[in-house]
N, C-alpha and C positions, 0 to 999 in steps of 0.2 A: 627481806633485809639480808645482807651478806654478813655472816659472822666468821671472823678470822681468829685462829688460835696460833700462838707462838710458843716456842720452847717446850717446857714440861707440860704446859696446858695442852698443847697439840699431842704430845706423847700420851697423856692420860686419856684424852678423848679419842685419839686415833684418826683424827682428820685435820688437815691444814685449814679448811674452811668449809662452810656449808651455807645454803640458802635456807632461812628460817622464816616461816609464816608465824607471826606472833601478834597478840593484842596487848603485849606488855607496854605499860606506860613509862616505865623507867628501866634503867640498867638493872637495878636490884630485882625488878619484876621479871626481867628476861632471865637472869641467873636462876631465880626460883623455878621458872618454867623448864629451863634446860636441866636443872638438877633433878627434876621429877621424871625426866625421860628414862634414864638408865643409871646404873651405878657408876659407870665411867664418868658421866657428867657430874654426878654428886661428888665423886672423888676430886675432880678438877676444881670444883668450886667450893670445896669444904672449908677453906680458909681464905676468904676474899681479902684479908689484910695482906696476903702474899701476892696479890694481883694488882695490876693497873689496867685501865680501860681507855680506849681512844674511840671517839665517835667521829666518823668521817675524817680520820687521820689527825684528830686533835685530842690531846689528853683531856680527860673529863673525870667527873665524879660518878659514883655508883648511884646517886639519887638523881642524876641528870635525866631529863625527859628524852624519849626516843622518837617523838613526833617529827617526821621529816628526815630522820636519820637513814642513810643508805647502807652504812657499814659500821659494825661494832667489832673492835679488835681487843682480845684479852691476851695479856702477857705479864710475865714477872717483872719486878722492878729492874731497871737497867743500871749497870755500874759503869763508871768511867774508867779510863785507863790508857 
């Protein structure tokens, strides 16, 4: 699965995107797996209330299943203007 990072999430992790092999059932499970990798991932996902997630380019919830998902994107909330 392709995992994409935007804004400060990308800055903390140091990558714009990566291909991840995972057995995670939900977005929360994926976050837990990534957070265990290295401190930079743990720092990026330390406060998921400050994050939004999109699955295959559609906004989703963190408890959403990942079965069949090709792309997960993490980003901070967007503001209008």
